[in-house]
Residue frames as qw, qx, qy, qz and C-alpha x, y, z in Angstrom:
[[0.000, 0.891, 0.454, 0.000, 0.00, 0.00, 0.00],
 [0.424, 0.295, -0.005, 0.856, 1.29, 3.49, -0.85],
 [0.265, -0.793, -0.438, 0.330, 0.87, 6.56, 1.35],
 [0.294, 0.606, 0.020, 0.739, 1.30, 10.32, 1.07],
 [0.393, -0.448, -0.479, 0.644, 2.18, 12.47, 4.10],
 [0.027, 0.579, 0.262, 0.772, 0.17, 15.70, 4.31],
 [0.015, -0.179, -0.551, 0.815, -1.00, 18.18, 6.91],
 [0.262, -0.396, -0.646, -0.597, -4.80, 18.05, 6.83],
 [0.209, 0.097, 0.617, -0.752, -7.86, 18.95, 8.87],
 [0.146, 0.464, 0.870, 0.085, -11.42, 17.73, 8.58],
 [0.134, 0.028, -0.128, -0.982, -13.66, 20.21, 6.77],
 [0.697, 0.034, -0.026, -0.716, -16.80, 18.18, 5.97],
 [0.217, -0.058, 0.973, -0.043, -18.17, 14.69, 6.46],
 [0.567, 0.041, -0.384, -0.728, -20.85, 13.41, 4.08],
 [0.443, -0.112, 0.788, -0.413, -23.12, 11.05, 6.01],
 [0.338, 0.321, 0.871, 0.156, -25.35, 10.10, 3.09],
 [0.094, -0.157, -0.424, -0.887, -28.27, 11.49, 1.16],
 [0.436, 0.197, 0.459, -0.749, -31.83, 12.58, 1.91],
 [0.575, 0.396, 0.712, -0.076, -34.84, 11.09, 0.16],
 [0.480, 0.856, 0.151, -0.117, -34.63, 13.89, -2.44],
 [0.838, 0.292, 0.023, 0.460, -30.93, 13.16, -3.11],
 [0.009, 0.910, -0.215, 0.356, -29.43, 16.06, -1.13],
 [0.594, 0.220, -0.621, 0.462, -26.16, 15.40, 0.69],
 [0.625, -0.762, -0.159, -0.059, -26.29, 15.21, 4.48],
 [0.564, 0.480, -0.317, 0.592, -23.14, 17.15, 5.41],
 [0.594, -0.746, -0.171, 0.249, -21.57, 17.77, 8.81],
 [0.410, 0.767, -0.171, 0.462, -19.23, 20.77, 8.68],
 [0.725, -0.442, -0.221, 0.479, -16.24, 21.26, 10.97],
 [0.155, 0.914, -0.044, 0.372, -14.82, 24.66, 11.90],
 [0.209, -0.836, 0.427, -0.274, -11.60, 25.71, 13.59],
 [0.982, -0.130, 0.051, 0.129, -10.05, 22.24, 13.45],
 [0.237, -0.789, 0.488, 0.287, -6.27, 22.18, 13.72],
 [0.703, 0.533, -0.450, -0.138, -4.06, 20.82, 10.96],
 [0.709, -0.460, 0.534, -0.019, -2.32, 17.53, 11.74],
 [0.183, 0.501, -0.781, -0.324, 0.22, 15.41, 9.91],
 [0.855, 0.074, 0.409, -0.311, -1.32, 12.25, 8.46],
 [0.104, -0.248, 0.865, 0.424, -0.11, 9.38, 6.35],
 [0.671, 0.347, 0.201, -0.623, -2.96, 8.92, 3.88],
 [0.574, 0.065, 0.781, 0.237, -3.40, 5.72, 1.89],
 [0.076, 0.222, -0.482, -0.844, -3.45, 6.69, -1.79],
 [0.112, -0.294, -0.899, -0.304, -6.39, 4.32, -2.35],
 [0.059, -0.618, -0.637, 0.457, -8.56, 6.47, -0.05],
 [0.017, 0.472, -0.087, -0.877, -8.17, 9.59, -2.19],
 [0.509, 0.584, 0.631, 0.030, -11.00, 10.12, -4.70],
 [0.401, 0.763, 0.195, 0.468, -10.03, 13.61, -5.87],
 [0.467, -0.411, -0.152, 0.768, -7.88, 16.63, -5.08],
 [0.209, 0.892, 0.284, 0.282, -8.87, 20.26, -5.64],
 [0.298, 0.618, -0.260, 0.680, -6.97, 23.44, -4.88],
 [0.347, -0.553, 0.354, -0.669, -8.37, 23.34, -1.32],
 [0.775, -0.245, 0.398, -0.425, -9.65, 19.84, -0.48],
 [0.124, 0.190, -0.962, -0.152, -8.90, 16.14, -0.62],
 [0.801, -0.097, -0.029, -0.590, -12.02, 14.01, -1.05],
 [0.116, 0.332, -0.927, 0.126, -11.34, 10.72, 0.77],
 [0.683, -0.271, -0.619, -0.278, -13.26, 7.55, 1.54],
 [0.280, -0.423, 0.579, -0.638, -14.30, 7.16, 5.18],
 [0.102, 0.038, 0.973, -0.206, -15.91, 4.39, 7.20],
 [0.350, 0.457, 0.725, -0.380, -19.45, 3.12, 6.67],
 [0.432, 0.540, 0.599, 0.405, -19.56, 4.20, 3.01],
 [0.027, -0.953, -0.177, 0.245, -19.14, 7.88, 3.84],
 [0.622, 0.442, 0.014, 0.646, -16.74, 10.40, 2.31],
 [0.393, -0.772, -0.167, 0.471, -14.83, 13.26, 3.92],
 [0.419, 0.811, -0.026, 0.408, -13.42, 16.51, 2.66],
 [0.671, -0.508, -0.079, 0.535, -10.06, 17.32, 4.23],
 [0.207, 0.969, -0.118, 0.060, -8.56, 20.76, 3.83],
 [0.879, -0.086, 0.001, 0.469, -4.80, 20.52, 3.35],
 [0.211, -0.845, 0.205, 0.447, -1.78, 22.79, 3.67],
 [0.398, -0.194, 0.656, 0.611, 0.04, 23.47, 0.42],
 [0.490, 0.491, -0.103, -0.713, -1.32, 23.64, -3.09],
 [0.902, 0.305, 0.226, -0.207, -2.54, 21.38, -5.85],
 [0.577, 0.709, -0.405, 0.033, 0.65, 21.73, -7.92],
 [0.139, -0.585, 0.753, -0.267, 2.80, 20.50, -5.04],
 [0.742, -0.039, 0.600, -0.296, 0.61, 17.43, -4.50],
 [0.827, 0.543, 0.010, -0.145, 0.58, 16.71, -8.25],
 [0.327, 0.735, -0.584, 0.110, 4.39, 16.97, -8.35],
 [0.380, -0.413, 0.775, -0.290, 4.76, 14.57, -5.41],
 [0.832, 0.192, 0.448, -0.263, 2.36, 12.05, -6.95],
 [0.697, 0.684, -0.201, -0.081, 4.08, 12.35, -10.31],
 [0.073, 0.692, -0.702, 0.155, 7.53, 11.82, -8.76],
 [0.511, -0.203, 0.789, -0.275, 6.21, 8.60, -7.17],
 [0.099, 0.050, -0.868, -0.484, 4.80, 7.40, -10.51],
 [0.117, 0.421, 0.840, -0.320, 1.21, 7.78, -9.27],
 [0.294, 0.688, 0.179, -0.639, 0.01, 10.49, -11.66],
 [0.524, 0.345, 0.608, 0.486, -0.87, 10.20, -15.32],
 [0.010, -0.608, -0.042, 0.793, -0.40, 13.68, -16.75]]
């Protein structure tokens, strides 16, 4: 299994969907950043501000990260994990 080390904090947790297909989102505020080793397989997407990762019980989480998208892309590319 491959990992990437990043400083992240929880921004949102998607618990599921309502009957009319609206996301049920729990938002987090003022969380502190912490260093995590994140399994690459958990990452669904990366934007300029968030990582979208798989969580337990079929949920997904948005983690805000320190740094920028270009830096993450460069690190993934250097590890042979990015198709550009």
